[in-house]
C-alpha positions as CSV (number, residue, x, y, z in Angstrom):
1,M,12.3,-10.2,4.1
2,R,14.4,-7.4,5.5
3,N,16.0,-8.0,8.9
4,I,15.8,-4.6,10.7
5,N,16.8,-3.9,14.3
6,F,13.9,-2.0,15.9
7,E,16.2,-0.5,18.5
8,Y,18.2,1.4,15.9
9,L,15.2,2.4,13.7
10,I,14.9,6.1,13.0
11,L,11.4,6.9,14.4
12,N,9.6,9.8,15.9
13,P,10.3,9.5,19.7
14,S,6.5,9.5,20.5
15,T,5.8,6.8,18.0
16,K,8.7,4.7,19.2
17,A,7.6,4.8,22.8
18,Q,4.1,3.8,21.9
19,L,5.3,0.8,19.8
20,L,7.7,-0.3,22.6
21,A,4.8,-0.3,25.0
22,L,2.7,-2.4,22.6
23,Q,5.4,-5.1,22.4
24,N,4.6,-6.1,26.0
25,S,0.9,-6.6,25.4
26,K,1.1,-8.4,22.0
27,P,-2.2,-7.0,20.7
28,H,-4.4,-9.0,18.4
29,A,-4.8,-6.4,15.7
30,L,-3.1,-3.1,14.9
31,L,-3.4,-0.4,12.3
32,F,-0.2,1.5,11.5
33,Y,-1.3,4.6,9.6
34,G,0.6,7.6,8.1
35,P,1.5,9.2,4.8
36,D,3.2,7.3,2.1
37,G,7.0,7.4,2.5
38,V,6.8,7.6,6.3
39,G,8.1,4.0,6.6
40,K,5.1,2.0,7.7
41,L,6.2,-1.3,6.3
42,T,9.7,-0.9,7.6
43,V,8.4,-0.1,11.0
44,A,6.0,-3.1,10.9
45,L,8.7,-5.5,10.0
46,A,11.1,-4.2,12.6
47,W,8.5,-4.2,15.3
48,S,7.4,-7.7,14.4
49,A,10.9,-9.0,14.4
50,N,11.2,-8.0,18.1
51,L,8.3,-10.3,18.9
52,T,8.9,-13.4,16.9
53,D,11.3,-15.2,14.5
54,E,11.3,-14.1,10.9
55,E,9.8,-17.3,9.6
56,F,6.6,-16.5,11.5
57,I,6.2,-13.1,9.9
58,S,4.3,-12.9,6.6
59,V,3.4,-9.9,4.4
60,I,0.4,-9.6,2.1
61,E,1.0,-6.9,-0.6
62,S,-1.0,-5.5,-3.5
63,D,0.2,-6.6,-6.9
64,D,1.2,-3.3,-8.6
65,G,-1.6,-1.3,-7.0
66,A,-4.3,-3.8,-7.8
67,A,-7.1,-4.5,-5.3
68,I,-6.4,-7.2,-2.7
69,G,-9.3,-9.6,-3.3
70,I,-11.3,-12.0,-1.2
71,E,-9.4,-15.1,-2.4
72,T,-6.2,-13.7,-0.7
73,I,-8.1,-13.3,2.6
74,R,-9.6,-16.8,2.3
75,E,-6.1,-18.2,1.8
76,L,-5.0,-16.2,4.8
77,Y,-7.8,-17.7,6.9
78,K,-6.5,-21.2,6.1
79,N,-3.0,-20.3,7.0
80,T,-3.8,-18.8,10.4
81,R,-6.2,-21.4,11.8
82,S,-3.5,-23.9,13.0
83,R,-1.5,-23.2,16.1
84,L,2.2,-22.6,15.6
85,R,5.0,-23.0,18.1
86,S,5.8,-19.3,18.1
87,H,3.9,-16.0,17.8
88,Q,2.6,-15.4,14.2
89,I,2.3,-12.0,12.7
90,V,0.5,-11.1,9.5
91,I,1.2,-7.7,7.9
92,I,-1.2,-6.4,5.3
93,D,0.5,-3.6,3.3
94,H,-1.8,-1.0,1.7
95,A,-4.8,-2.5,3.4
96,E,-6.8,0.3,1.9
97,L,-6.6,-1.6,-1.4
98,M,-8.6,-4.5,0.0
99,S,-12.0,-4.9,-1.7
100,T,-15.1,-4.6,0.4
101,E,-15.6,-8.3,0.1
102,A,-12.0,-8.9,1.3
103,Q,-12.5,-6.6,4.3
104,N,-15.7,-8.4,5.3
105,S,-13.9,-11.7,5.0
106,L,-11.0,-10.3,7.2
107,L,-13.5,-9.2,9.7
108,K,-14.3,-12.8,10.5
109,L,-10.7,-13.4,11.4
110,L,-10.6,-10.3,13.6
111,E,-13.8,-11.4,15.4
112,E,-12.4,-14.9,16.1
113,P,-8.9,-14.1,17.5
114,R,-6.5,-17.0,17.8
115,P,-3.9,-16.9,20.6
116,N,-0.4,-16.0,19.5
117,L,-1.6,-14.3,16.3
118,T,-1.3,-10.6,15.5
119,F,-2.5,-8.7,12.5
120,V,-0.8,-5.4,11.5
121,L,-2.7,-3.5,8.8
122,L,-1.0,-0.5,7.1
123,A,-2.9,2.4,5.5
124,P,-2.5,6.1,4.9
125,E,-5.5,7.1,7.0
126,V,-7.8,5.4,9.5
127,G,-10.8,6.3,7.4
128,D,-9.5,4.3,4.4
129,L,-11.0,1.1,5.9
130,L,-14.5,0.0,6.7
131,P,-15.8,1.2,10.1
132,T,-16.4,-2.5,11.1
133,I,-12.7,-3.2,10.5
134,I,-11.5,-0.1,12.3
135,S,-13.5,-1.0,15.4
136,R,-11.4,-4.2,15.7
137,L,-8.0,-2.5,15.3
138,Q,-5.8,-0.5,17.7
139,P,-4.6,2.5,15.7
140,V,-1.0,3.7,15.9
141,K,-0.1,6.8,13.9
142,I,3.4,6.6,12.5
143,L,4.5,10.2,12.9
144,P,7.1,11.8,10.7
145,A,10.6,11.7,12.0
146,E,12.1,14.8,13.5
147,S,14.2,17.0,11.1
148,R,17.3,16.5,13.2
149,Q,17.0,12.7,12.9
150,I,16.8,12.9,9.1
151,A,19.5,15.5,8.9
152,E,21.9,13.2,10.8
153,L,21.2,10.4,8.5
154,I,21.7,12.5,5.4
155,K,25.0,14.0,6.7
156,Q,26.3,10.5,7.5
157,S,25.6,9.3,4.0
158,R,26.7,12.5,2.3
159,P,29.2,14.3,4.5
160,N,30.0,16.9,1.9
161,I,26.5,18.1,1.5
162,T,26.0,21.9,1.8
163,S,23.6,23.5,4.2
164,A,21.4,24.7,1.3
165,Q,21.2,21.2,-0.2
166,L,20.5,19.7,3.2
167,N,17.7,22.2,3.9
168,Q,16.2,21.5,0.5
169,L,16.2,17.7,1.1
170,L,14.6,18.2,4.6
171,F,11.9,20.4,3.1
172,I,11.0,17.9,0.4
173,A,11.2,14.8,2.7
174,D,9.0,16.6,5.3
175,G,9.8,14.0,8.0
176,R,9.2,11.0,5.7
177,I,12.2,8.8,6.3
178,G,11.4,6.6,3.3
179,I,11.5,9.5,1.0
180,A,14.7,10.7,2.5
181,M,16.3,7.3,2.0
182,R,15.2,7.3,-1.6
183,F,16.8,10.7,-2.1
184,L,20.1,9.3,-0.9
185,H,20.1,6.3,-3.3
186,D,18.3,7.7,-6.4
187,D,19.5,11.0,-7.8
188,D,17.0,10.9,-10.6
189,F,14.1,10.8,-8.1
190,L,15.6,13.7,-6.1
191,N,16.1,15.8,-9.3
192,K,12.5,15.2,-10.3
193,Q,11.2,16.2,-6.9
194,I,13.3,19.4,-7.0
195,E,12.0,20.2,-10.5
196,L,8.4,19.7,-9.3
197,M,9.0,22.0,-6.3
198,Q,10.5,24.7,-8.5
199,T,7.5,24.4,-10.9
200,A,5.1,24.7,-8.0
201,K,7.0,27.7,-6.7
202,K,6.8,29.3,-10.1
203,L,3.1,28.7,-10.4
204,I,2.5,30.4,-7.0
205,T,4.7,33.5,-7.7
206,E,3.9,34.1,-11.4
207,G,1.0,36.3,-12.4
208,R,-2.3,34.9,-13.5
209,Y,-1.5,35.0,-17.2
210,E,1.8,33.1,-16.8
């Protein structure tokens, strides 16, 4: 598990202020939502690490985009019934991939909150989950980072980058820090995104026949 200092995390200032305020209340269940690439899992791990030790943070993830089934939630139920000596946090990444049965099973856990236990669900949109689940969660929108924040990060990693290249990266990343980080470490991914952008531009500007 990644050890990330929340204090130095690049976040939209409004989102960061909201998350800092939530640390004092230690809510029972949260929903971090926002577009893919905005850094929801990174934020959840860093926020959790400010509340408890790493050994008490667990992450449930989908297996290559497969549905998260009811058996996974039943196992989670067993693992969260006993009291621990420290605050326990369970992060469910891509919670929108939980089956209907799994969500209904999770609802029982949310309806019977145990002290010193926090659930953090991650999803692209609030509406991706059942209304009964949403009613038990406190939603937190992970807003895109500001362009200046991402620009500073890019220039630190690539000091020789030109203004044109920087603007191109900022345009494609669109405030999604996860996408920007991938650009910095994966040139093939960046080239593919530039190619897609150029193709899209061509489709918009060409005549109907082309």
